[in-house]
C-alpha positions as CSV (number, residue, x, y, z in Angstrom):
1,M,0.0,0.0,0.0
2,R,1.4,3.4,-1.0
3,S,2.3,5.4,2.1
4,I,3.5,8.7,0.4
5,D,1.1,11.2,-0.9
6,L,1.9,14.1,-3.2
7,E,1.0,16.7,-0.6
8,S,3.6,15.3,1.8
9,L,6.1,15.2,-1.0
10,E,5.3,18.8,-1.9
11,I,6.0,19.9,1.7
12,F,9.2,18.0,1.8
13,R,10.4,19.3,-1.5
14,T,9.6,22.9,-0.5
15,V,11.6,22.6,2.7
16,A,14.5,21.1,0.8
17,L,14.5,23.8,-2.0
18,E,13.8,26.7,0.4
19,G,16.5,25.6,2.8
20,G,14.3,25.5,5.9
21,V,10.9,25.2,7.6
22,I,10.3,29.0,8.1
23,R,10.7,29.9,4.4
24,A,8.8,26.8,3.3
25,A,5.9,27.5,5.6
26,R,5.7,31.1,4.2
27,K,5.7,29.8,0.6
28,L,3.1,27.1,1.3
29,N,1.0,29.4,3.4
30,R,1.1,27.0,6.3
31,V,2.0,27.3,10.0
32,Q,5.6,26.2,10.8
33,S,4.4,23.5,13.2
34,N,2.3,21.9,10.5
35,V,5.2,21.8,8.1
36,T,7.5,20.3,10.8
37,T,4.9,17.7,11.7
38,R,4.4,16.6,8.1
39,V,8.1,16.2,7.5
40,K,8.4,14.1,10.7
41,Q,5.5,12.0,9.7
42,L,7.1,11.4,6.3
43,E,10.4,10.4,8.0
44,Q,8.5,8.0,10.3
45,R,6.7,6.3,7.3
46,L,10.0,5.8,5.5
47,G,12.1,4.9,8.6
48,R,14.8,7.3,7.4
49,P,16.0,10.8,8.4
50,L,15.5,13.2,5.5
51,F,17.2,16.2,7.0
52,R,20.1,16.9,9.4
53,R,21.3,19.9,11.2
54,Q,24.5,21.7,10.3
55,G,24.8,24.5,12.9
56,R,21.6,26.5,12.4
57,A,21.1,25.3,8.9
58,L,18.9,22.4,7.8
59,V,20.4,20.2,5.0
60,L,19.3,17.1,3.2
61,S,20.5,13.7,4.4
62,P,21.7,11.2,1.7
63,E,18.3,9.6,1.9
64,G,16.7,13.0,1.5
65,E,18.8,13.7,-1.6
66,R,17.5,10.5,-3.1
67,L,13.9,11.3,-2.2
68,L,14.2,14.8,-3.7
69,G,15.2,13.3,-7.0
70,Y,12.2,11.1,-7.1
71,A,9.9,14.0,-5.9
72,Q,11.1,16.2,-8.7
73,R,10.4,13.5,-11.2
74,L,7.0,12.7,-9.8
75,F,5.9,16.4,-9.9
76,R,7.1,16.8,-13.4
77,L,5.0,13.7,-14.4
78,A,2.0,15.0,-12.5
79,D,2.3,18.4,-14.2
80,E,2.6,16.7,-17.6
81,A,-0.4,14.4,-16.9
82,E,-2.6,17.3,-16.0
83,N,-1.4,19.3,-18.9
84,D,-2.0,16.5,-21.4
85,L,-5.5,15.9,-20.1
86,K,-6.5,19.6,-20.0
87,R,-4.7,21.3,-22.9
88,G,-2.3,19.1,-24.7
89,E,0.3,21.9,-24.6
90,P,3.4,22.2,-22.4
91,L,3.2,24.3,-19.2
92,G,4.8,24.5,-15.8
93,V,8.5,24.6,-14.9
94,F,11.0,23.2,-17.4
95,R,14.4,22.7,-15.8
96,I,17.3,22.2,-18.2
97,G,21.1,22.5,-18.1
98,S,23.7,23.7,-20.5
99,L,27.4,24.3,-21.0
100,E,28.1,28.0,-20.5
101,S,29.5,28.2,-24.1
102,T,26.3,26.6,-25.5
103,A,24.1,28.9,-23.5
104,G,26.0,31.9,-24.6
105,S,26.3,31.1,-28.3
106,R,23.5,28.7,-29.3
107,L,20.5,28.7,-27.0
108,A,19.3,32.3,-27.0
109,P,17.3,32.1,-30.3
110,I,16.0,28.6,-29.6
111,L,14.7,29.5,-26.1
112,S,13.3,32.8,-27.4
113,R,11.2,30.8,-30.0
114,F,10.2,28.3,-27.3
115,H,9.0,31.1,-25.1
116,R,7.0,32.7,-27.9
117,Q,5.3,29.4,-28.8
118,Y,4.8,28.1,-25.2
119,P,4.4,31.2,-22.9
120,N,3.0,29.0,-20.1
121,V,6.3,27.2,-19.6
122,V,8.8,28.7,-17.2
123,V,12.3,27.7,-18.4
124,E,14.9,27.4,-15.6
125,L,18.4,27.2,-17.1
126,T,21.4,26.2,-15.1
127,T,25.0,26.0,-16.4
128,G,27.9,23.7,-15.5
129,T,30.5,21.3,-16.9
130,T,29.5,18.2,-18.9
131,G,30.2,15.9,-15.9
132,A,28.2,17.9,-13.5
133,L,25.3,18.3,-15.9
134,V,25.1,14.5,-16.7
135,R,25.0,13.8,-12.9
136,R,22.1,16.3,-12.4
137,V,20.1,14.7,-15.2
138,A,20.7,11.2,-13.8
139,N,19.6,12.4,-10.4
140,F,16.4,14.1,-11.8
141,E,17.5,17.5,-10.6
142,I,17.1,18.8,-14.1
143,E,15.1,17.2,-17.0
144,A,17.7,17.5,-19.8
145,A,21.1,19.1,-20.5
146,F,23.2,20.2,-23.4
147,V,26.6,18.5,-23.0
148,S,29.7,18.1,-25.1
149,E,31.8,15.2,-26.3
150,P,33.4,13.3,-24.8
151,F,30.9,12.2,-22.1
152,T,29.6,9.1,-20.5
153,A,25.9,8.9,-19.7
154,P,24.8,5.3,-18.9
155,G,21.0,5.0,-18.8
156,L,20.4,8.4,-20.5
157,A,19.0,9.0,-23.9
158,S,20.8,11.5,-26.2
159,R,20.7,13.1,-29.6
160,K,23.2,15.4,-31.4
161,A,22.3,19.0,-31.2
162,F,25.1,21.3,-32.5
163,A,28.4,20.9,-34.4
164,E,31.2,23.0,-32.9
165,E,34.6,24.0,-34.0
166,L,37.1,24.4,-31.2
167,V,40.1,26.7,-31.4
168,L,43.2,27.2,-29.2
169,I,43.6,30.8,-28.1
170,T,46.6,32.7,-26.8
171,A,47.5,36.3,-26.3
172,K,47.9,38.4,-29.5
173,G,51.5,38.4,-30.6
174,A,52.3,35.1,-28.9
175,P,54.4,32.6,-30.9
176,G,52.5,30.3,-33.3
177,I,51.2,26.9,-32.1
178,A,51.8,24.2,-34.7
179,R,51.9,21.1,-32.4
180,A,51.2,20.1,-28.8
181,A,54.9,20.4,-27.9
182,D,54.7,24.2,-28.5
183,L,52.5,24.4,-25.4
184,A,55.1,22.9,-23.1
185,G,55.8,25.0,-20.0
186,L,52.8,27.2,-20.6
187,T,49.7,27.7,-18.3
188,L,46.4,26.0,-19.1
189,I,43.3,28.1,-18.5
190,A,40.1,26.0,-18.2
191,F,37.0,25.2,-16.3
192,A,37.2,22.7,-13.4
193,D,37.5,18.9,-13.9
194,G,34.4,17.6,-15.6
195,C,34.8,20.0,-18.5
196,S,34.8,18.0,-21.8
197,Y,36.8,20.7,-23.7
198,R,39.5,20.5,-21.0
199,K,39.6,16.7,-21.2
200,R,39.9,16.9,-25.0
201,L,42.8,19.3,-24.8
202,Q,44.5,17.3,-22.0
203,D,44.2,14.1,-24.0
204,W,45.9,15.9,-27.0
205,L,48.7,17.2,-24.8
206,G,49.1,13.8,-23.0
207,A,49.5,11.9,-26.3
208,S,52.7,13.9,-26.8
209,A,53.7,13.6,-23.2
210,I,53.2,17.3,-22.6
211,M,52.1,18.7,-19.3
212,P,51.1,22.4,-18.7
213,A,53.3,24.2,-16.2
214,R,50.2,24.8,-14.2
215,T,46.4,25.0,-14.6
216,L,44.2,28.0,-13.7
217,E,40.5,27.2,-13.2
218,F,37.8,29.7,-13.9
219,A,34.0,29.7,-13.7
220,S,33.2,31.8,-16.8
221,Y,34.5,32.1,-20.4
222,Q,34.6,35.9,-20.0
223,A,37.2,35.6,-17.3
224,M,39.1,32.9,-19.1
225,I,39.3,34.9,-22.4
226,A,40.4,38.0,-20.5
227,C,43.1,36.0,-18.7
228,V,44.3,34.6,-22.0
229,A,44.3,38.0,-23.6
230,A,46.5,39.3,-20.8
231,G,49.1,36.8,-21.7
232,T,48.6,34.3,-18.8
233,G,48.3,31.2,-20.8
234,F,46.2,29.3,-23.4
235,A,42.7,27.8,-23.6
236,L,40.5,25.8,-25.9
237,V,37.1,27.4,-26.7
238,P,34.3,27.1,-29.2
239,K,34.8,29.4,-32.2
240,S,31.0,30.3,-32.1
241,L,31.5,31.6,-28.5
242,L,34.3,34.0,-29.5
243,L,32.0,35.4,-32.2
244,A,29.0,35.7,-29.9
245,M,31.1,37.5,-27.3
246,K,32.8,39.6,-29.9
247,S,36.1,38.5,-28.4
248,A,37.8,37.1,-31.5
249,H,39.9,40.3,-31.9
250,D,41.2,40.2,-28.3
251,V,43.1,36.9,-28.7
252,Q,45.1,35.0,-31.3
253,Q,43.5,31.8,-32.6
254,H,45.4,28.7,-33.5
255,E,44.0,25.7,-35.4
256,V,44.3,22.3,-33.7
257,P,44.1,18.8,-35.2
258,A,40.7,17.7,-36.5
259,K,40.3,15.1,-33.7
260,V,40.5,18.0,-31.2
261,R,38.9,20.7,-33.4
262,R,35.7,18.9,-34.4
263,N,33.2,18.6,-31.6
264,R,29.5,18.0,-31.1
265,T,27.1,19.1,-28.5
266,H,24.4,16.6,-27.4
267,L,21.1,16.9,-25.6
268,V,20.8,14.2,-22.9
269,W,17.7,13.2,-20.8
270,S,16.3,10.4,-18.8
271,G,13.3,8.3,-19.8
272,E,10.5,9.4,-22.1
273,P,10.7,13.1,-23.0
274,S,8.1,15.3,-21.4
275,T,5.8,17.5,-23.5
276,S,8.1,20.5,-22.9
277,L,11.2,18.5,-23.8
278,G,9.6,17.1,-26.9
279,K,8.8,20.6,-28.1
280,L,12.4,21.7,-27.5
281,I,13.7,18.8,-29.4
282,E,11.5,19.8,-32.3
283,L,12.9,23.3,-32.3
284,I,16.5,22.0,-32.4
285,G,15.6,20.1,-35.5
């Protein structure tokens, strides 16, 4: 017999997303004692603690993290079921992820068209590295994500979305780069581990037994390109991003071998696509 109802899950999910009982009670228009009681009842039904205290903060336990993934999936399916029965059009919250480069150079016109055609859908876009985005899709934190080759996504569906040309960039006036050995002793500028472009570049260098003198990690392409332009080191970026940011004139571009240069962005998701995801796939073509 099912012991979890959607109302209890909604209360649990709100506490988790709002980071505490007080804010959750305010959002749900409930008294704090009611919210606390419902969470405790849910924990008793499951026989597992869903939250733990860290100082004054309330954080999810490992069991709570797992339940939140299921809750997000269940509410997405509930929204989709109601939508299909009532209108047959997408609506509600549509959570997707993307590489920062894809978000900056590819998604704006697509999401603009999506919004015009389906104004009742609220798109929540989050950015991250390929590795981080694949994990979030697998955990049902987001519904789909645009990720780059190379990636491993067991259990997830995928389709090719965009073809990209990657270029190596250095400061203007820097010596030409004809082979991996020309980068010996220089500084690699990249996103954190989990970035597929970083892995592609490191694999190319590693094949020639080349190691960067050091690696600087940044959280945005704007900062990376500015650092390269200042002469700090080198980076591998999509050519489309340089054009979109109008930064091509700030750096010197170097062609890399085809196996490094040619790259594709994929859209990955779990299970059957929702109505919103299906419409997005149609727009990608």
